[in-house]
N, C-alpha and C positions, 0 to 999 in steps of 0.2 A: 838319407831321408829319415827324419825323426818320427817318433811314434804318432804324433798328432797328424803329420802329413800322411802317414800310412792309413790312419783311420779315415781321413777325409777322402783319400783316393781309392780305398778298397771298395769293391762292389757290394751293394746291399743285398742280403739274402732275399730270395723270392719265396713265395708261398710253397712252391714245389720243393725248394731246398729245405724248407722247414719240415715238410712231410717226409722227405727222404731222411732227414736227421732223426725224426721220431722212429722210423723203421730201423735205422742203424742202432739206435739205443736199445730198441727191443731185441734185436738179434744178439747184441753183446751181452745184455743182462740175462736173456734167456739161456744163452750158451753157458754163462757162468753158473746160473742156477742149476742147469742140467748136470754140469760137471760136479757141482757140490753135492747134489742129491745122489748121483751115481757113486761118488766116493763114500758117502754116508751109508748108502744101501749095501755096500760091500763089507760092512762091519770093520774089523781091524785089519784085514789083509786084502790087498788088491790083486785079483787074479789077472791072468793075461787077457782074458776076454774084456774085463772092465777097463784095463789100460788101453787096449786097442780101441774100444768104444770111445774113451775119453779123447784119444788122439784124433780119431775120426771126426768127432764133434768139433774139436778145436780147429782142425784143418778146414772143415766145412765153413766155419765162421770166418776164418782168416782169408781163405780163397774167395769166398763170396764178397768180402769187403774189398779185396784187391780188384776183382772183376768190376764191381760197381764203381770204384774210384777211377779206373782207367777206361771205362766205357765211353763211347762217343756221346757228346751232348745230345745229338738228335735221337739217340737210341736209349738214353739213360732212363727215361721214364718207363719204357717198356721193360728194360732190364730189372729195374726195381720191382715192377709188377710181378715178373716171373720169379724173382728171388723171394718176394713175399709169400707167394704160393708155396714154394719149397720150404720156407721157414715154418709155415703153419702145418705142412705135411709132416715135417720132422717133429714138431711139437706134438702132433697127434700120436706118432709112433712112441714118443717118450712117455706121454701120459698113460698109454696102454701098457708100456713096459713097467711103469711103477704101479700097475694094477689099479689105477685111478684112485690113489690115496686122496681122501676127501679134501683136505685143506689145500695141499699143493695143486691138485687138479682144478679146484675152484678159482684160486688166485691166478694161476698161470693161464687158465682159460679166459678169465676176465681181462688179463693183460693182453692176450693175443687178440681178442675181439676189439678192445679199445684201440690197439695199434691199427687194426684193419679199418675200423670206422673212421679213425682220425686221418688215415692216409688216403682213403678213397670213397668214403661214404657208405651207403647201404649196399651197393653192388659189391664193393670190396669186402664188406663184412660178411655177406653171404658166401663169397668165394672162400674166405677164411674158414667159415664154419664147415663148408664142404671139404676143404683140404684137411682140417682137423679130423673130421669124421672118416675121411678116406685113410689117413695115416693110422688112426686107431683100428679101423677095419682090417687094413693090411696086416697089422701085428696080430690081431685076433685070429686071422685065418691060419697063421703059422704056429701060434702058441696058445696054450690054454690060459685064460685069465682067472686069477684068484683075487676077487674084489676085496679090498681091505676097508672095512668100515671103521676100524679103530684109528684114532688120530695119532700120527707119528709126530712127536714133538720136534725132532730134528728137521724132518721134511717140512713141517709147518713153519718153523723158524726161517729156514732158507727161502721158502716161497714168500713169506711175509716181508722179509727184508728186500727181496728182489722186487716184489710188487710195490713196496714203498719207494724204493729208489726210482723205479720206472715212473710212478706217478709224479714224483718230485721233478725229475728231469723233463718229462713230457709237459709238465706245467710250465717249466721255464721256456720250453719251445712254444707252447701255446701263447704265453705272454709275449714272446718275441714276435709271434705271428700277428697278435692283436696290435702290437706296436708298429709293425711293418704296415699293416692295413691302415692304421691311423695316419701314419706318415704319408702313405699313398693317397689317402683321401684328402689330406691337407695339401699335398702337392698338386693333385688334380683341381682342387678348389682354387689354388693360386693360379694354375694354368688357365682355368676358365675365366678367372677375373682378369688376367692379363689379356686373354683373347677378346673379352668383352671391351676392354679399354682400347685395344688395337682396332677392333671393329668400329668402335665409336669414333676414333680418330680418323680411320679410313673413310667412314661415312661422310665426313665433311667434304671429301673430294669427289664424291659420287652423287649422282642424281638419285632421288628416292626410288624411281622405277628400277634402275640398275642395281641399287643396293638390295632391293626386295628380291630380285631374281637371284643374286648371289647368295643371300642368306637362306633362301628356300632350298638351296642345293641343286637347282636346275642349272644346266649348262647354258651359259650366256652366248647366244648366237648372233651373227650378223644378220638381223632381220628388221624390217621396217613395216609401217602401215600408214594408211591415209586417214586423217582425222580432222574434224572441224575444231579448230582451237582458237583461243584469243591470246595474242602475243603482245607483250609489254616490253618496251625499252625505256631506259632513263639514263640521264647523266647529269653532272653538275656543271652549270654554266659558270665559267670563271675559275674552275679548279686548276687548269693548266697554269694560269698566271700566278695563282696562290702557291703552287708547287715550287715555283722558282724563288719565292720569297721565304718560305718556311724551311726549318731544319728537317732533315729526313725523319727523325724519331717523332717529332711533333706532328708532321704531316701524316705519317703512318698511323699514329694513334687517332688522329681526326678521321681519316678515311675508314679505318676499321670500325670505329664507333658509329659512323654514319651508315656503313653497310650492314652492321649488326642490327641497328634499330630499324632500318628499312626492311631487312630480311624478316624480322619479327612481325612486322606489319603484313608482309607478303604471306607468310605462313599462317597468320591469323585468318586471312581471307581464303585460304586453301590453295595458294599458288604452288606451282612447281618451279623452284629456282634452277634455271638452266646454267647460268654462268655469270661471273663478274668480269667486266672488261674495264680495267682501271677503276675510274670513279663511276662507271656505268654498270647497270645490271640488266639481265634479260630473264624474264620469267614468263610462264605461260599457264593457261587454265584449260582443262579438258583432257589432260592425260597426267597420270595413268587412270584417274577416275574422273568421269564427267558427270555434271549435274544437269546437263542439257546446255545447248549452245547459248540460250538467252541468260540462264542463271550464271553460267561461266563468265559471260561478257559483263553482266552487271557486277559480279564479284570483282572482276579485274578493274573496272572503272571506279568502283567504290574504293578499292585498294589504292588506286592512284590519287583519289581525292584525300584519303587518309594520309598518304605520304606527303601530299602538298601541304596539308594542315600541320603535320608534324614538323615539316621543314621550318615553319615559323618558330617553333620552340627551339629547334637546333640553332637557328640564326641568333636568337637571344643568348643561348648558351655560348656560342662561338664569340659573340660580341663581348661577353664578360671575360672571355679568354684572350681578348686583345685583337681578334680578327675583325678589322673595321669594314673590309669589303664584304658586303652581303653576298652569300652564295645562294644561287637559285637552282632549283631542280626543273628540268624540262622532260616531258614524257610523251611517248607516242604509242598508240594502241591500234591494233587491227585484228579483225576476225576473218577467218577463211580456212580453207583446206590446206593442210601441210603434211609433209612426209615426216613421221616421227619414229625414232627407233635407235638402234645401235649402229653407229657409223665408225669406220676405221679399219683396223686389221685384226687378225686373230690374237696379236700380242698387245694391242692397245685399242680400247674401245671408248667411244664418247656417245652418251645418250643425249641427243639434241634434235633440233628441227631443221628442215630444209624446205625451201620453196619461195615463190614470189611474194606470198603473203607475209612471210617473215621479213623479207627485204623491205616491204612497204612499211611495216611497223617501225623498222629502223630509220627509214627515210622521214617518217612523220616525227619521230623524236628529234631528228636533226633540224627539221623545219619549225619546230615549236619554239615559241618565245619563252624566255625565262619565267618560271612559275606557271607555265601553261601545260594543259593536257590536251594534246591534239589526237583526235580519233577519226577513223575512216567512216564512210557512209554506211558500210555493212555493220560496223559496230554501233553507229548512231541509231540505226533502225531497230536494234535489239534493246537499247537502253533509254530511248527517248521518253518513255512513259514513266520512268523512275528517276532519271537524272536530267537536270536542266542543261541544255547545250546551246551554244551560240554558233550560228552558221558563219563559217569563215570563208565561204566561197570555194574556188578551185585553185589549186597550186600545181605547178609543174614539178614532177618528181623524176629524178634521174632513173632511167631504165624503163620508163613508161611513155608510150607514144602520145597518150592523151592526158589532159589535166585530171587531177584527182580531187573529188569533192571531199572536203574535210570540215570538221566541227571542233569546237573547243568545249570540253566538258567543264562545267562550272561547279555544280554542287548537287547534292541529293535534293529532290523536290520537297521532301519533308523538312529540310533544313532552311527553306526559304519562306518568305511571307510572314504571317503572324506567329508561326511556330518556329521561326528561325532560331537556331542555337549556336551558330558559328558566325563570327564577325571578324573581318580583317580590313585594314586600310593602312597603306604606307605611302609616304611622300618624304621629301627632304625635311629633315628635322622632326618628323613625326612617324610613329609606327604603333599600331594597335593590333593585337591578336587576342581574341577571346573565344574560348570553347566552353559554353555553359555546361555541357555534359561532364566536363572534367573539373569544374570548380567545386570545391568542398564547401559545405554549408557554413563552417566556422570561418571561412575566408571572405564570405560575401560582404559583410559590413566593412572590412578593411579595404576591399576592392572598390566599393562604392565611394568610400571616403577619398581614396586616391583619385578616382575619376572626377569627383566634384572639385577637389583642390586643383586638378589640372585644368578643368574647364574655367574656374574662376581666374586662375592665373593667366590663361590664354585670353580671356575677355579683357583683362586689364592691360595686357601687353600691347604696346604700340608697334605695329609692323609696317 
């Protein structure tokens, strides 16, 4: 394995590793400083006591490092904590031994406290101060202190060099720590972005209610409730025949475009999209949030009327794409009490509706003529003052013993009469579709000119 591969596969240091590294640097430099000061303090000759003390200090530093290196990972943090307290205790003994020479004491004390605060914050700093004081106190109990107020140049030089090296190396560790944190933040940001993207992709396959439950952190349970809802079914008349004539890719593009635009209309009116069934779709109003049975029903029928009008624009677009056979949408709507909630198993859930009212809406869609919106009597009673409907009499519906009264929803009352803004008429050789609300002011003259030319041409044509 080359150096690049080793770099890529080697584990990244953690914040704990960096704290431990600073503590290791402190111990090593402090031990070297103590040894150097002891040697300088003994003048030209090293007595047996000084040699023994130097060996003891070097052995302490070496044994401590070995114990820390081979300690179990789960115990390593506590081992470093105990070792740090012992380090500061030993430093207190040494500072008392040097009779608290001003410059060495100040620099080594600052180095000790910096290490403590860097390793564990305020609590570790207070522990270090207590350990330093305890070490100095233990020495003072055994020996008389002769405080040196004069500055020892050699002691000061050793302490200054040690302190400088410590600051330099600890700065490198601090930089590494900041780099590590920056990388972690960037990594977390990337993970959050990926999670949001995955959640967005997953949300396309879930109902809004189920998605809301999952994102809230609540446990999704197998539970249902009874609600009065308005259910809508639609499909495209003639789509099966068209599917046999078109290539798969072109057919898929056409269907996806149709479902996308119809879904946009449904969401605009506040619908909950339940599912797509081939070229058909099932949506409902009243769950998870209801605006009242009447408002929900009016919104649903208004949505169906908007879909019917938009279908004219799609027909023109498809005709320009070479699809000669006009595709028509048929729709069925019913209002009633349904069982709504999570159905399925603990491993696979589906948020949907069940009940005879759902079945009736589906049957009405099947019974509707191309371009027709067939609604039940319950639905009609809620929308008749807002929407113009035509009585279609009674029809026999599979699964029902008695005939069902049905109506055909035509348009909003405000769109009819002198304030009518929507016009359509289609027959062999002629088709007109006009929505005044969508015509731009700068297109008005051009449209009028086209209509006049068509009218003049039609009057002159012998039929």
